[in-house]
C-alpha positions as CSV (number, residue, x, y, z in Angstrom):
1,M,-11.9,29.9,-5.9
2,N,-12.0,28.1,-9.3
3,Y,-15.0,25.4,-8.7
4,P,-15.6,23.9,-11.9
5,R,-11.7,23.0,-12.0
6,L,-11.6,21.6,-8.2
7,L,-15.1,19.6,-9.5
8,I,-13.4,18.4,-12.4
9,F,-10.2,17.1,-10.6
10,S,-12.2,15.2,-7.9
11,I,-14.6,13.7,-10.7
12,I,-11.6,12.5,-12.7
13,S,-9.4,11.4,-9.0
14,T,-13.0,10.0,-8.2
15,V,-13.5,7.4,-11.2
16,S,-10.2,6.4,-12.0
17,C,-10.5,5.2,-8.1
18,C,-13.7,3.6,-8.6
19,V,-12.2,1.7,-12.0
20,F,-9.3,0.6,-9.9
21,L,-11.3,-0.3,-7.1
22,F,-13.1,-2.3,-9.0
23,I,-10.0,-3.9,-10.7
24,N,-8.4,-4.7,-7.3
25,G,-11.8,-6.2,-5.4
26,T,-12.1,-8.3,-8.8
27,M,-8.2,-9.2,-8.5
28,L,-9.0,-9.8,-4.5
29,F,-12.3,-12.3,-5.1
30,T,-9.9,-14.3,-7.8
31,L,-6.8,-14.9,-5.4
32,R,-10.1,-16.5,-2.6
33,S,-11.7,-18.1,-6.2
34,K,-9.7,-21.2,-6.1
35,P,-7.9,-23.4,-3.7
36,V,-4.6,-23.4,-5.8
37,F,-4.5,-19.3,-4.7
38,R,-5.6,-20.3,-1.2
39,E,-3.1,-22.5,-0.3
40,T,-0.4,-21.5,-2.7
41,C,2.0,-18.9,0.1
42,R,3.1,-16.4,-2.6
43,F,-0.8,-15.8,-3.4
44,I,-1.5,-15.0,0.4
45,L,1.4,-13.0,0.4
46,L,0.0,-11.1,-2.6
47,F,-3.7,-10.8,-1.4
48,N,-2.6,-9.8,1.8
49,L,-0.5,-6.7,-0.2
50,L,-3.8,-6.0,-2.3
51,L,-6.0,-5.8,0.7
52,G,-4.1,-3.0,2.4
53,D,-3.6,-1.3,-0.7
54,T,-7.1,-1.1,-1.4
55,V,-8.2,-0.3,1.7
56,Q,-6.0,2.4,1.8
57,L,-7.0,3.5,-1.6
58,A,-10.4,3.4,-0.8
59,H,-9.9,5.5,2.6
60,S,-7.6,8.0,0.4
61,Q,-10.3,9.0,-2.0
62,I,-13.0,9.7,1.0
63,H,-10.3,12.2,2.6
64,F,-9.5,13.2,-0.4
65,L,-13.0,14.5,-1.4
66,F,-13.6,15.6,2.5
67,T,-10.5,18.0,1.7
68,V,-12.0,19.1,-1.8
69,C,-15.4,20.1,0.4
70,R,-14.3,21.3,2.9
71,V,-15.9,19.0,5.3
72,K,-15.7,19.1,8.8
73,L,-15.0,16.7,11.2
74,V,-15.3,16.1,15.1
75,F,-11.5,15.3,16.3
76,S,-12.3,11.9,17.5
77,I,-13.8,10.9,14.7
78,C,-10.5,12.2,12.6
79,I,-8.3,10.4,14.5
80,A,-10.4,7.2,14.6
81,L,-10.3,7.5,9.9
82,N,-6.4,7.9,10.8
83,M,-6.0,4.9,12.8
84,I,-7.3,3.3,10.1
85,V,-4.7,4.5,7.6
86,N,-2.3,4.2,9.4
87,L,-3.2,0.7,10.4
88,T,-3.0,0.4,6.3
89,S,-0.2,2.1,5.4
90,G,2.3,-0.5,7.0
91,I,0.9,-3.5,5.5
92,S,2.1,-2.9,2.0
93,P,6.1,-2.3,2.9
94,L,6.0,-5.0,5.8
95,T,4.4,-7.2,3.2
96,L,7.5,-6.6,0.7
97,V,9.6,-7.9,3.6
98,L,7.9,-11.5,3.8
99,M,7.7,-11.8,-0.4
100,P,11.7,-11.4,-1.8
101,L,12.4,-14.2,1.3
102,E,9.7,-16.6,-0.1
103,Q,11.8,-15.6,-3.2
104,Y,15.0,-16.2,-1.9
105,V,14.1,-19.6,-0.4
106,A,12.5,-20.7,-3.3
107,V,15.8,-20.6,-5.3
108,C,18.6,-20.9,-2.7
109,Y,17.2,-23.7,-0.7
110,P,14.7,-25.3,-3.2
111,L,14.6,-28.5,-1.1
112,R,13.6,-27.1,2.0
113,H,10.9,-24.5,0.6
114,A,7.9,-26.6,1.0
115,S,8.7,-27.3,4.3
116,I,10.0,-23.8,5.3
117,I,7.5,-22.0,3.2
118,T,3.9,-23.1,4.7
119,V,0.8,-22.1,4.7
120,R,0.7,-22.1,8.8
121,N,4.0,-20.6,8.8
122,T,3.0,-17.1,6.3
123,A,-0.5,-16.9,8.1
124,A,1.6,-16.5,11.0
125,A,3.6,-13.8,9.3
126,V,0.5,-12.2,8.0
127,I,-0.4,-11.8,11.4
128,A,2.7,-10.4,12.4
129,V,2.7,-7.8,9.6
130,W,-1.4,-7.0,10.8
131,A,-0.1,-7.0,14.6
132,V,3.4,-4.4,13.9
133,S,0.8,-2.1,11.7
134,S,-1.5,-1.9,14.7
135,F,1.1,-1.5,17.1
136,N,1.9,1.6,15.3
137,S,-1.3,2.7,15.0
138,L,-2.2,2.3,18.9
139,T,1.2,4.1,19.8
140,R,0.0,7.3,17.2
141,V,-3.2,7.3,19.4
142,L,-1.1,7.2,22.5
143,L,0.9,10.4,21.7
144,F,-2.3,12.2,20.5
145,L,-3.7,11.5,23.8
146,K,-0.6,13.1,24.9
147,F,-2.1,16.1,24.0
148,P,-5.4,18.5,24.9
149,L,-8.2,18.4,22.6
150,K,-9.0,22.6,23.0
151,K,-10.8,21.8,19.5
152,M,-13.8,19.8,18.8
153,E,-13.4,20.2,15.2
154,V,-11.1,19.8,12.3
155,Y,-11.2,22.6,9.6
156,D,-10.1,22.0,6.4
157,V,-9.1,18.7,6.4
158,C,-9.1,15.1,8.2
159,T,-5.9,13.8,7.2
160,N,-2.1,13.6,9.1
161,I,-1.4,17.1,8.4
162,V,-3.5,18.3,10.8
163,L,-2.8,15.4,13.4
164,V,1.0,16.0,13.6
165,L,0.4,17.6,16.8
166,G,3.6,18.1,18.1
167,V,7.3,17.2,17.3
168,M,7.4,13.9,19.3
169,T,4.5,12.9,17.1
170,A,6.3,14.1,13.7
171,E,9.7,12.2,14.8
172,Y,8.0,8.9,15.5
173,D,6.5,9.0,12.5
174,R,9.6,9.9,10.6
175,A,11.9,7.1,12.6
176,Y,8.8,4.6,11.9
177,T,8.9,5.5,8.1
178,C,12.3,4.9,8.1
179,V,12.9,1.8,9.8
180,L,9.4,0.3,7.7
181,F,11.2,0.7,4.0
182,V,15.1,0.6,5.0
183,S,13.9,-3.0,6.3
184,A,11.9,-3.5,3.8
185,G,14.7,-2.3,0.9
186,L,17.8,-4.7,2.8
187,A,15.0,-7.5,2.3
188,V,14.7,-6.9,-1.4
189,I,18.4,-6.0,-2.2
190,S,19.6,-8.7,0.2
191,S,17.2,-11.7,-2.0
192,Y,18.1,-10.6,-5.0
193,V,21.9,-10.7,-4.3
194,G,21.8,-13.9,-2.9
195,V,19.7,-15.8,-6.3
196,I,22.0,-13.6,-8.8
197,V,25.2,-15.7,-6.5
198,A,22.4,-19.2,-6.6
199,A,22.2,-18.7,-9.7
200,K,26.6,-18.8,-10.6
201,S,25.7,-22.5,-9.5
202,A,25.3,-25.5,-11.6
203,S,22.8,-27.3,-9.3
204,T,20.1,-24.1,-9.7
205,D,17.3,-23.7,-12.2
206,K,18.3,-20.7,-14.3
207,A,15.4,-20.4,-15.4
208,L,13.5,-20.2,-11.6
209,A,16.6,-17.9,-10.5
210,R,15.5,-15.7,-13.9
211,K,12.7,-15.4,-13.2
212,A,13.1,-15.1,-9.3
213,R,15.5,-11.5,-10.2
214,H,12.5,-10.3,-12.4
215,T,9.9,-10.8,-9.4
216,L,12.2,-8.8,-7.4
217,L,12.6,-6.4,-9.3
218,L,9.7,-5.9,-9.4
219,H,8.9,-5.9,-5.6
220,L,11.8,-2.9,-5.5
221,V,9.7,-1.4,-8.1
222,Q,6.4,-1.7,-5.8
223,L,8.2,-0.6,-2.8
224,G,9.4,2.6,-4.2
225,L,6.0,2.8,-5.0
226,S,4.9,2.7,-1.3
227,L,7.7,5.0,-0.4
228,S,6.9,7.7,-2.7
229,S,3.1,8.2,-1.4
230,T,4.9,8.6,2.1
231,L,6.1,11.9,0.3
232,Y,2.6,13.0,-0.5
233,N,2.2,14.9,3.8
234,P,5.8,16.9,3.7
235,L,4.9,17.9,0.0
236,M,1.4,19.6,1.3
237,V,2.7,20.4,4.8
238,G,5.8,22.9,2.6
239,L,3.3,24.2,-0.1
240,S,0.7,25.0,1.7
241,K,3.0,27.5,4.1
242,I,4.1,29.0,0.5
243,L,1.1,29.0,-1.9
244,T,-2.1,30.5,-2.0
245,N,-5.1,28.1,-1.7
246,V,-6.5,28.1,-5.2
247,V,-2.7,27.2,-6.1
248,F,-2.7,24.4,-3.8
249,L,-5.5,22.7,-3.9
250,W,-4.4,22.6,-7.7
251,F,-1.1,20.9,-6.5
252,Q,-2.6,19.0,-4.1
253,S,-5.0,17.6,-6.7
254,T,-2.2,16.6,-9.1
255,F,0.5,15.2,-6.1
256,Y,-2.5,12.9,-4.9
257,I,-3.0,11.3,-8.1
258,L,0.8,11.1,-8.7
259,F,2.2,9.4,-4.9
260,I,-1.9,7.8,-3.6
261,T,-3.8,6.6,-6.5
262,F,-0.9,6.0,-9.0
263,P,0.8,3.6,-6.3
264,R,-2.0,1.7,-4.6
265,C,-3.4,0.9,-8.3
266,M,-0.1,-0.4,-9.7
267,T,-0.5,-3.5,-7.6
268,S,-3.2,-5.8,-9.9
269,L,-1.4,-4.5,-12.9
270,I,1.6,-4.9,-11.8
271,Y,1.5,-8.9,-10.1
272,G,-2.1,-9.9,-11.6
273,L,-1.7,-9.4,-15.0
274,R,2.0,-10.9,-15.0
275,D,1.8,-13.9,-13.8
276,Q,0.2,-16.9,-15.8
277,T,-1.8,-18.3,-13.0
278,I,-3.3,-15.3,-12.0
279,R,-3.9,-13.9,-15.8
280,P,-6.2,-15.8,-17.0
281,V,-9.0,-16.3,-14.0
282,L,-8.7,-12.7,-13.4
283,L,-9.3,-11.8,-17.0
284,Y,-12.6,-14.6,-16.9
285,H,-13.6,-12.7,-13.7
286,L,-13.2,-9.3,-14.5
287,N,-15.1,-10.3,-18.2
288,N,-18.1,-11.4,-16.5
289,K,-18.7,-8.5,-13.6
290,I,-18.4,-6.0,-17.5
291,R,-20.9,-8.5,-19.4
292,F,-22.9,-8.5,-16.1
293,R,-23.2,-4.9,-15.2
294,G,-23.4,-3.9,-18.8
């Protein structure tokens, strides 16, 4: 096994992950630093989206290092760690169901936007997102309990690859993922079509409608990035059956960066740097932290 090359891959992925965790952490701090961010519904949803991505990015990096280092974990601990993954993996697509609807109401029902999209309603929607994701995680745990724990250790890797214990669990995963992303995709596309139709009306703010269209396209891009991460485990399962260990680890490292790290680090870049309200505050905090560390 070529340990130097694996070490290089591990260092590259870990350093890049730490950089984006730093940026994401600063973005999260920024979104809680001013009342305008804490009291604006779209920023509350953005905070929730970024929080889920950040937790999953950190957890995925830990799992990746476990894989490279061949760390052995007790099966029960492995299940507990994967509960966190399953809890946070649904946050992004579920939040992306809510964000397009907020844009749709803002453009199509501007006079009712303030009464429909309130901080209280948004907080309730965020709680519902976490409740649905928690229910999914709990369901997986119940499915795990249907199988006898014959081995007290999990060898090679503690990921969903080794935790798909039967046909029922695999089918549940596929069904949940399909329902999740189809719902998010329909929400984005329907909102985009609704905004286009509303933009043709003489009473609609053309600038607001144009900005909403661009934002909805970004939501669609973000949804695609989130969906790409679900391809990681099936690809790894398939490749593990046909490749040698050394070649498999190369593909695993490359696909990890493409499908896990890259999608989870794009939220700050897509939304934070584009938004004229967030960008100056975010850059200010980043500069201050870099100078302080320097």
